[in-house]
TIRO-2110 file (N, C-alpha, C; in Angstrom, 1 decimal):
// TIRO-2110
32.0, -51.8, 20.7, N, 1, A
30.9, -51.1, 19.9, CA, 1, A
31.1, -49.9, 20.0, C, 1, A
29.3, -49.6, 18.9, N, 2, A
29.7, -48.0, 18.8, CA, 2, A
28.9, -47.0, 18.9, C, 2, A
28.3, -46.3, 19.5, N, 3, A
27.5, -45.7, 20.3, CA, 3, A
25.9, -45.1, 18.9, C, 3, A
25.0, -45.8, 19.6, N, 4, A
24.2, -46.0, 18.9, CA, 4, A
23.1, -44.7, 18.9, C, 4, A
23.3, -43.6, 18.1, N, 5, A
22.6, -42.4, 18.7, CA, 5, A
21.0, -42.6, 18.0, C, 5, A
20.7, -43.6, 17.4, N, 6, A
18.9, -43.8, 17.4, CA, 6, A
18.5, -44.7, 18.6, C, 6, A
18.8, -44.5, 19.2, N, 7, A
18.2, -45.5, 20.5, CA, 7, A
17.3, -44.6, 21.3, C, 7, A
16.5, -45.8, 21.6, N, 8, A
15.4, -44.3, 21.8, CA, 8, A
14.7, -45.1, 22.7, C, 8, A
15.2, -43.7, 24.3, N, 9, A
15.5, -43.9, 25.3, CA, 9, A
14.3, -43.8, 26.2, C, 9, A
13.1, -43.9, 25.6, N, 10, A
12.0, -44.0, 25.8, CA, 10, A
11.9, -45.3, 27.1, C, 10, A
11.5, -45.6, 29.0, N, 11, A
10.9, -46.9, 29.1, CA, 11, A
10.0, -46.7, 29.2, C, 11, A
8.8, -46.5, 29.0, N, 12, A
7.6, -47.7, 28.8, CA, 12, A
6.4, -47.0, 27.7, C, 12, A
6.1, -47.5, 26.4, N, 13, A
5.2, -47.8, 25.7, CA, 13, A
4.1, -48.6, 25.8, C, 13, A
2.9, -47.3, 25.3, N, 14, A
1.2, -48.3, 25.4, CA, 14, A
1.1, -48.7, 25.0, C, 14, A
-0.2, -49.8, 24.6, N, 15, A
-0.6, -50.6, 23.6, CA, 15, A
-0.4, -50.4, 22.4, C, 15, A
-0.9, -49.5, 22.6, N, 16, A
-1.1, -48.9, 21.0, CA, 16, A
0.3, -48.5, 20.6, C, 16, A
1.7, -48.3, 21.2, N, 17, A
3.2, -47.5, 20.3, CA, 17, A
3.1, -49.8, 20.2, C, 17, A
3.3, -50.7, 20.9, N, 18, A
3.5, -51.5, 20.5, CA, 18, A
3.0, -53.1, 18.9, C, 18, A
1.3, -52.7, 19.8, N, 19, A
1.2, -52.9, 18.8, CA, 19, A
1.0, -52.7, 17.2, C, 19, A
1.6, -51.3, 17.6, N, 20, A
2.1, -50.4, 16.0, CA, 20, A
3.5, -51.2, 15.7, C, 20, A
4.1, -51.4, 16.9, N, 21, A
5.9, -52.1, 16.4, CA, 21, A
5.6, -53.4, 15.5, C, 21, A
4.7, -53.3, 15.8, N, 22, A
4.7, -55.2, 15.1, CA, 22, A
3.3, -55.4, 14.3, C, 22, A
3.0, -54.3, 13.8, N, 23, A
1.4, -54.5, 13.1, CA, 23, A
0.4, -55.3, 13.7, C, 23, A
0.3, -54.9, 14.6, N, 24, A
-1.2, -56.8, 15.3, CA, 24, A
-2.0, -55.5, 15.5, C, 24, A
-2.8, -55.7, 16.1, N, 25, A
-3.5, -55.9, 16.6, CA, 25, A
-3.9, -55.5, 18.8, C, 25, A
-4.5, -54.6, 19.2, N, 26, A
-3.9, -54.4, 20.7, CA, 26, A
-4.8, -55.7, 21.4, C, 26, A
-5.9, -55.8, 20.8, N, 27, A
-6.5, -57.3, 21.4, CA, 27, A
-5.6, -58.5, 21.0, C, 27, A
-4.3, -57.8, 20.0, N, 28, A
-4.2, -59.5, 19.7, CA, 28, A
-3.0, -59.5, 21.3, C, 28, A
-2.7, -58.4, 21.2, N, 29, A
-1.8, -58.6, 23.0, CA, 29, A
-2.3, -58.7, 24.2, C, 29, A
-3.7, -58.1, 24.0, N, 30, A
-4.4, -58.5, 25.3, CA, 30, A
-4.2, -60.0, 26.1, C, 30, A
-4.7, -60.9, 24.1, N, 31, A
-4.9, -62.3, 24.6, CA, 31, A
-3.3, -62.8, 24.4, C, 31, A
-2.2, -62.5, 24.3, N, 32, A
-0.9, -63.2, 24.2, CA, 32, A
0.2, -62.8, 25.9, C, 32, A
-1.1, -61.9, 26.8, N, 33, A
-0.8, -61.9, 28.1, CA, 33, A
-1.2, -63.0, 29.0, C, 33, A
-2.7, -63.5, 27.6, N, 34, A
-3.1, -64.3, 29.1, CA, 34, A
-2.3, -66.1, 28.6, C, 34, A
-2.4, -65.8, 26.9, N, 35, A
-1.2, -66.9, 26.9, CA, 35, A
-0.6, -67.1, 26.7, C, 35, A
0.1, -66.5, 27.3, N, 36, A
1.9, -66.8, 27.9, CA, 36, A
2.1, -65.8, 29.3, C, 36, A
2.6, -66.8, 30.0, N, 37, A
2.8, -65.9, 31.7, CA, 37, A
3.6, -65.3, 31.5, C, 37, A
5.1, -65.3, 31.3, N, 38, A
6.0, -65.0, 31.4, CA, 38, A
5.7, -63.1, 30.7, C, 38, A
4.9, -62.5, 29.8, N, 39, A
4.1, -61.3, 29.5, CA, 39, A
3.3, -60.6, 30.2, C, 39, A
4.3, -60.2, 31.1, N, 40, A
3.2, -59.1, 32.1, CA, 40, A
3.6, -57.6, 32.3, C, 40, A
2.7, -57.0, 31.6, N, 41, A
3.5, -55.8, 31.6, CA, 41, A
2.6, -54.7, 32.3, C, 41, A
3.0, -53.4, 33.1, N, 42, A
3.2, -52.9, 34.6, CA, 42, A
1.9, -52.2, 33.7, C, 42, A
0.9, -52.6, 34.4, N, 43, A
-0.4, -51.9, 34.4, CA, 43, A
-0.4, -50.2, 34.7, C, 43, A
-0.8, -49.3, 35.7, N, 44, A
-1.4, -48.2, 36.7, CA, 44, A
-2.4, -47.5, 36.6, C, 44, A
-3.0, -47.0, 37.0, N, 45, A
-3.7, -46.3, 37.3, CA, 45, A
-4.8, -47.1, 37.6, C, 45, A
-6.3, -47.0, 38.6, N, 46, A
-7.5, -47.3, 38.2, CA, 46, A
-7.9, -47.4, 36.9, C, 46, A
-7.4, -47.5, 35.7, N, 47, A
-8.2, -48.1, 34.6, CA, 47, A
-7.0, -48.6, 33.7, C, 47, A
-6.0, -49.3, 35.0, N, 48, A
-5.4, -50.3, 34.6, CA, 48, A
-5.0, -50.6, 33.3, C, 48, A
-3.6, -48.8, 32.7, N, 49, A
-3.4, -48.6, 31.3, CA, 49, A
-1.8, -49.4, 31.6, C, 49, A
-1.6, -50.9, 30.4, N, 50, A
-0.6, -50.7, 30.0, CA, 50, A
0.7, -50.1, 30.1, C, 50, A
2.0, -50.9, 30.6, N, 51, A
2.9, -49.6, 30.1, CA, 51, A
3.8, -51.0, 30.1, C, 51, A
4.4, -51.2, 29.3, N, 52, A
5.3, -51.7, 28.2, CA, 52, A
7.1, -51.7, 28.2, C, 52, A
8.2, -52.3, 29.1, N, 53, A
9.5, -52.6, 29.5, CA, 53, A
9.4, -52.9, 28.0, C, 53, A
10.7, -52.6, 27.8, N, 54, A
11.6, -53.4, 27.1, CA, 54, A
11.6, -54.9, 27.2, C, 54, A
12.2, -55.3, 28.5, N, 55, A
11.3, -56.6, 28.7, CA, 55, A
9.9, -57.2, 27.9, C, 55, A
9.4, -56.9, 28.1, N, 56, A
8.1, -56.9, 27.5, CA, 56, A
7.9, -56.8, 26.4, C, 56, A
8.6, -56.2, 25.5, N, 57, A
9.1, -56.1, 24.0, CA, 57, A
9.4, -56.3, 23.5, C, 57, A
10.7, -57.5, 24.1, N, 58, A
11.9, -58.6, 23.7, CA, 58, A
11.1, -59.7, 23.1, C, 58, A
10.5, -59.8, 25.0, N, 59, A
9.3, -62.0, 24.9, CA, 59, A
8.1, -61.0, 23.8, C, 59, A
7.5, -60.0, 23.2, N, 60, A
6.7, -60.1, 22.6, CA, 60, A
7.5, -59.9, 20.9, C, 60, A
8.5, -59.5, 21.5, N, 61, A
9.5, -59.8, 19.4, CA, 61, A
9.7, -61.1, 19.1, C, 61, A
9.1, -61.8, 20.1, N, 62, A
10.4, -63.4, 20.1, CA, 62, A
8.3, -64.1, 20.1, C, 62, A
7.5, -63.7, 20.1, N, 63, A
6.4, -64.5, 20.6, CA, 63, A
6.2, -64.4, 19.0, C, 63, A
5.7, -62.7, 17.9, N, 64, A
5.7, -62.9, 17.0, CA, 64, A
6.7, -63.4, 16.4, C, 64, A
7.8, -63.8, 15.9, N, 65, A
8.8, -64.1, 16.0, CA, 65, A
7.8, -65.4, 15.3, C, 65, A
7.6, -66.4, 16.0, N, 66, A
7.0, -67.5, 15.7, CA, 66, A
6.3, -68.0, 15.6, C, 66, A
4.8, -67.2, 15.9, N, 67, A
3.9, -66.7, 16.0, CA, 67, A
3.3, -66.5, 14.0, C, 67, A
4.1, -65.2, 14.5, N, 68, A
3.8, -65.0, 13.4, CA, 68, A
4.9, -65.1, 11.8, C, 68, A
5.9, -64.8, 11.9, N, 69, A
7.3, -64.7, 11.2, CA, 69, A
7.1, -66.6, 11.0, C, 69, A
7.0, -66.9, 12.0, N, 70, A
7.5, -68.2, 11.2, CA, 70, A
6.2, -69.3, 11.2, C, 70, A
4.7, -69.0, 11.2, N, 71, A
3.2, -69.5, 11.9, CA, 71, A
3.4, -70.6, 12.5, C, 71, A
4.0, -71.3, 13.9, N, 72, A
3.6, -72.0, 14.7, CA, 72, A
2.0, -71.0, 15.4, C, 72, A
1.7, -72.3, 15.7, N, 73, A
0.7, -72.1, 16.5, CA, 73, A
0.5, -71.4, 17.5, C, 73, A
-0.6, -70.5, 18.7, N, 74, A
0.9, -70.5, 20.1, CA, 74, A
0.6, -71.4, 21.2, C, 74, A
0.1, -72.3, 20.5, N, 75, A
0.8, -73.9, 21.1, CA, 75, A
1.4, -74.7, 21.0, C, 75, A
2.5, -74.0, 20.3, N, 76, A
3.6, -75.1, 19.6, CA, 76, A
4.7, -74.4, 19.6, C, 76, A
3.9, -72.2, 19.4, N, 77, A
5.2, -71.6, 20.0, CA, 77, A
5.8, -71.7, 22.1, C, 77, A
4.4, -71.9, 22.8, N, 78, A
4.3, -72.1, 24.0, CA, 78, A
5.9, -73.7, 24.3, C, 78, A
5.0, -74.5, 22.9, N, 79, A
6.5, -75.4, 24.0, CA, 79, A
7.8, -75.2, 23.7, C, 79, A
7.6, -74.4, 22.0, N, 80, A
9.2, -74.0, 22.2, CA, 80, A
9.7, -72.9, 22.8, C, 80, A
9.1, -72.4, 23.4, N, 81, A
9.8, -71.0, 24.8, CA, 81, A
10.2, -72.0, 26.1, C, 81, A
8.9, -72.5, 26.5, N, 82, A
9.1, -73.3, 27.6, CA, 82, A
10.8, -74.3, 27.3, C, 82, A
10.9, -74.9, 26.4, N, 83, A
11.4, -75.8, 26.7, CA, 83, A
13.2, -75.5, 26.1, C, 83, A
13.6, -74.8, 25.3, N, 84, A
14.2, -74.5, 24.8, CA, 84, A
14.1, -72.9, 25.1, C, 84, A
13.9, -71.4, 25.9, N, 85, A
14.0, -71.1, 25.5, CA, 85, A
15.4, -69.5, 24.6, C, 85, A
16.4, -70.1, 25.5, N, 86, A
17.6, -69.5, 24.6, CA, 86, A
17.5, -69.8, 23.3, C, 86, A
17.5, -71.0, 23.4, N, 87, A
17.7, -70.7, 21.9, CA, 87, A
16.9, -70.7, 20.6, C, 87, A
15.2, -70.7, 21.1, N, 88, A
14.2, -69.6, 20.5, CA, 88, A
14.5, -68.0, 20.7, C, 88, A
14.9, -67.4, 21.9, N, 89, A
15.8, -66.1, 21.7, CA, 89, A
16.3, -65.7, 20.1, C, 89, A
17.9, -66.5, 20.5, N, 90, A
18.9, -66.5, 19.7, CA, 90, A
18.2, -66.9, 18.2, C, 90, A
17.7, -67.7, 17.5, N, 91, A
17.2, -68.0, 16.3, CA, 91, A
16.1, -65.9, 16.3, C, 91, A
15.5, -65.9, 17.1, N, 92, A
14.5, -64.6, 16.8, CA, 92, A
15.5, -63.2, 16.7, C, 92, A
16.6, -63.3, 17.9, N, 93, A
18.0, -62.4, 17.9, CA, 93, A
18.6, -62.1, 16.4, C, 93, A
19.2, -63.1, 16.3, N, 94, A
19.4, -63.2, 14.8, CA, 94, A
18.3, -63.3, 13.3, C, 94, A
17.5, -63.8, 13.1, N, 95, A
16.5, -63.3, 12.5, CA, 95, A
15.8, -61.9, 12.5, C, 95, A
16.1, -61.1, 13.5, N, 96, A
15.3, -60.0, 13.5, CA, 96, A
16.8, -58.4, 13.0, C, 96, A
18.6, -59.3, 13.8, N, 97, A
19.5, -58.9, 12.3, CA, 97, A
19.5, -59.4, 11.3, C, 97, A
19.5, -60.2, 10.5, N, 98, A
19.0, -60.6, 9.4, CA, 98, A
18.1, -59.4, 7.8, C, 98, A
17.0, -59.8, 9.2, N, 99, A
15.8, -58.4, 8.1, CA, 99, A
16.8, -56.8, 8.3, C, 99, A
17.2, -56.6, 9.8, N, 100, A
18.0, -55.5, 9.4, CA, 100, A
19.3, -55.7, 8.0, C, 100, A
19.8, -56.3, 8.8, N, 101, A
21.3, -56.0, 6.5, CA, 101, A
20.7, -56.1, 5.8, C, 101, A
19.2, -57.0, 5.3, N, 102, A
18.7, -57.2, 4.2, CA, 102, A
18.3, -55.5, 4.2, C, 102, A
17.0, -54.6, 5.0, N, 103, A
16.9, -53.7, 4.3, CA, 103, A
18.6, -52.5, 4.2, C, 103, A
19.2, -53.1, 4.9, N, 104, A
20.3, -51.4, 4.7, CA, 104, A
20.7, -51.9, 3.7, C, 104, A
21.6, -53.0, 3.3, N, 105, A
21.2, -53.9, 1.3, CA, 105, A
20.7, -53.4, 0.7, C, 105, A
19.7, -53.0, 0.9, N, 106, A
18.3, -53.0, -0.1, CA, 106, A
18.3, -51.0, -0.4, C, 106, A
18.7, -50.3, 0.9, N, 107, A
18.6, -49.2, 0.5, CA, 107, A
20.0, -48.7, 0.3, C, 107, A
21.3, -49.2, 0.0, N, 108, A
22.2, -49.1, -0.1, CA, 108, A
22.7, -49.5, -1.6, C, 108, A
22.5, -50.4, -2.6, N, 109, A
21.3, -50.6, -3.6, CA, 109, A
20.9, -49.8, -4.6, C, 109, A
19.8, -49.3, -3.5, N, 110, A
18.7, -48.5, -4.0, CA, 110, A
19.7, -46.6, -4.8, C, 110, A
20.1, -46.8, -3.6, N, 111, A
21.2, -45.7, -3.4, CA, 111, A
22.2, -45.3, -4.6, C, 111, A
22.2, -46.3, -4.8, N, 112, A
24.0, -46.6, -5.8, CA, 112, A
22.9, -46.6, -6.9, C, 112, A
21.6, -47.8, -7.5, N, 113, A
21.5, -47.4, -8.3, CA, 113, A
21.2, -45.8, -9.1, C, 113, A
20.0, -44.7, -8.0, N, 114, A
20.5, -43.5, -8.4, CA, 114, A
21.6, -42.9, -9.0, C, 114, A
22.5, -43.0, -8.5, N, 115, A
23.7, -43.0, -8.7, CA, 115, A
23.9, -43.3, -10.4, C, 115, A
24.6, -44.2, -11.2, N, 116, A
24.0, -44.5, -12.2, CA, 116, A
22.7, -43.6, -13.4, C, 116, A
END
């Protein structure tokens, strides 16, 4: 596997950063924390500032894929995750990879069109 120089080495992300990653409101993330018990970001200080780690972001990516991308209701998303978590994780991962490949191909096409 090649060295990924673009890898983000940040350990913790704020709720604002995570919401921006997925195009969500911060309130949506807070609501999802209540609905999905395994989504529990670390909190610090008296203000209970949320600190999301990569594992939390992966959970959000899975929920986002089911709810926002594929259009499931929250109850259905919970059921899918509870019944077949590994399968749901793999589908979300495959979808993310396909979107990345599509974006790369579109970029290459634009670059090739610029050469002509």
